[in-house]
N, C-alpha and C positions, 0 to 999 in steps of 0.2 A: 758247096752248092747242093741242094736237095735233089736227089735222083727222082726222075719222073716215075709215076706208078706204071707198072706193066699192065697189060690188058687183063691178065689173070688176077692181079691184085685188085684192080678196079671191080671185076665181077665178084670177087670175094667180099669186098666192102659193100657192094650193092646188096648182096644176099644178107649180110649181117644187118645192115641198116633197114632193109625191108622187114626182116623178122622183128627187129626192135620196134619199128613203126607200128606194126600190127599189134604187138604186145602193149605198146603205149596206148593205142586206141582202145583195146580191150579193158584197160585199167583206167580209162578216162583221162589220161595224161596228155591233153590236147596241145598244150604249149610245147611240151617236149616233142610231141609228134611233128609239130611244125618244123622244129629245128632238124629232126632226123630226116624228114623228107627233103628239106632244103639241102642237106648234106648229099643226098643221092643226086639231086638235080645239079649240084655244083660239078659233078663228074659226068652224069648222063643228062644233059640239058634237054633232051627230047623224049623223056620217059613218061608216057601218058599215065601209067598206074601211079607214079609218084605224084603227079599233078592232081590226080583224083584223090589220093590220100591227103594231100595238102589242102584241097578244097574242103574235104570233110572236116579236117581239124579246124580250119578257119570258121566253118559253119558252126561247129560246136562251141567255139569261143565267141560267137556272135559277131565275127568280123566278116560280114556278108559281102562287102565290096571286094576284099581280098579273096574270098571264096569264089566269087564270080570270075575274077581274073585267073585263078588257078584252073578252074574248069574250062575257061576259054582257051587256055594254053593247051589243055588236053585235046580240044577239038582242032587246034592248029596242027598237031602232029598225028591225030587220029580222028578225022572228021566224022566218022560214023560211030564214035564211042558212045554207047547207049547210057553209060553211067553219067558222063558229063552232060549229055543232053537232058537226061531226067532231072539231074540236080540243078541245072540252070533253069529249067522250067519251074522247079520247086522254089528256087530262090526268087524267080520273077513273081510267082504267085504270092510269096511272102511279102515282097515289096508292094505288090498291088493291094494286098490286104491292109497294109499300113496300120497295124494295131497301135492303139494309143499307149500301151505299156508293154514291157518285155514279159514274155511268158516264162516263168521259172520252170525249169525242167529238172525233175528228180530222176536220177539214174537208178537202175535196179541194183540193189545190194545182192551180189551173187549168192551170199549165204542163205537168202530167203528162198532160193530155187534149187537147193540140193534135192535131188529126186527122192520122193517117198511114194511108193506104190499106193495108189488110191487117193493121194492128197494133192497131186499135181496133174493138170490137164491142159491140153492145147485145143483151141477152137478158132474158127474163122468168123469174123464179125459180119453182120448183115446191116443193111440200111446205113451205109457209110456216110459220114459227114461231108461237107463241101471241101473242095480242093484246098482253099486257103487254110482250113483247119488241119487237114492231113499234112500240109507242107510244114507245119510247125511241130511235127513229131518225128521221131526216129527210132530205129531198132535199138533196144536197150532202155528206152524211156519207161519209167513207172507210170501206170495209169490207175484210175479209180473206178470201182464198180459202184454204180448208184442205182438203187431200187426206185423205179418210177411206176407205181401201180403194178401191172403184170409184166412190165418190161424191166430188163436189167441193162442199163446204159453203161457205156465205157467213155469216160471223160478224161481230158488232160488236166494238168494242174491249174489251168485257167478256167476250169469247169466248162470247156467247150466239148460238145459231144462228138466223139470220134466214130462211134458206131454202136451196135446193139448186139447183145448175146442172143443166139438163136433161141426160140421160145422153149424148146424142150429142156435144154440145159438151164435156161434162165429160171424156169419154174422150180427146178430142183434146187438151185443155189439160193433163190429168193427165200424158199422155205427154210433152208439152213441158216441163212443170214438172220431171218426173223427169230429163229430159235437161239441165236447168239453166236454162231460161227463168224469168223472174220477171214477175209481172203485178200491176198495181194495179187497184183497182175502187172504184166509188162509187155511191151511190143516185141514180138518175136520175128515177124515177117511183115514187110511193108512194101507195097507197090501201089501204082495209081488206082488200081481197081481191087486191091486185096489188102486186108489187114488181118494178121493172125496174132493172137495173144496167148501168153502162157499164164495160167492161173494157179495159185498155190494156197491151200488151206493153211493159214498161219496160226489159227486158234480154233480148237474144237470145244464147244460148250459141253460141260459134263453131262447134260441131258441127252446129248447126241453121241455119247461114247459108243464106239463100235460101228457107227455109220460110215459109209464111204462116199466122199464127195464126187470122186471120178472113177466109176467102175471101169473095168477093162473094156476095150472097144468091142462092141458086138455088131450084129447086122443092123444097119440103119442108123448107128450112132453118128453124131456129128462132132463129137469131142473124143479125143483119144487120151487114154491114160499116159502119163509121162513116165517112161520106164528106162530112160537113158541115164548115165551117170554124169551128164552134162547139165548146164544151167540154161543156156540159150543155144538153139541149134537151127541152122538152115539145113534140113535133110536133103540128101541127094535126090530123093523122089521129088522134092519141091523144085530143085534145080532142073530136073528133067521136064517139069511142067512149065516152068517160068523162065528158064534160061539163067545163066550166071550173071544176072543183072544186079549185082550188089554194089555197095558203095566203093569197093576197092578194086574190083577186078572185072575186066571185060575181054578176056581171052588173051592168048599169048603163051610164051614158053613156060611160065610159072604156074600153070593151071593146077598142077598137083599140089603146089605149096599153098594155094589160096582158094581152093574150091569150097572149103567149109569154113564157117566163121562161128565160133562159139565163145561165150563168156564163161570162163571156168576158173576164176580165182587165180590168175597168174600163169596158167598153163598156155603154151603157145598152140593155138588152134586156128584153123583157117575157115574162110567163108567160101 
């Protein structure tokens, strides 16, 4: 007869599986993440964070009914959980939009966003698109920069406009794009009234040799040069402004383990 797990063993397994679930999410292994979070729930059946992670995994797999069920379970045990509330609202907006086709989502290749001083920048979008469009994107999605006259638009893979690069940076990048530079971009921070993206110079035309796409931040700049050794990061300063309202965490004893969330090629990092 198998001996029941002790409380200490259960907590150890919970920690191991939680770390694994976060790593699987970072690497886009959503099917595996479903299994890992279900393992946690088999032992801790009232664990809101595990239900949130399960909801996120189902959402990424396009299993929206299962995602709604998972987030609803979160609210059963944590009625004020802002993550579950936000994502249920997002799923409802997605259902209401009822697009005729599935939007293909391209995830960021972490290798594209290895920091290079002057070649990587972060900026907040202006003139955001409607809620149904924003509900179809997520942190880590690759987006496209599209020149439209004097505007630089940011669009998803279905060519829906997410928002617009602020004019000063747009003018700079449009000039470089017309000269032959190429840029990649991805969603860094996402909330109902805020979208922040990371932009990387992927190719510099020989005629622009020596030019800097993203100067170091100075007075009045609305884009900051990206000088961390990470690829995607929710900075603590952002958490102070916005709260820890991420996909995976909404307070509790594990705040030190899950306060930061980075995509960094297999390294365990937190949100």
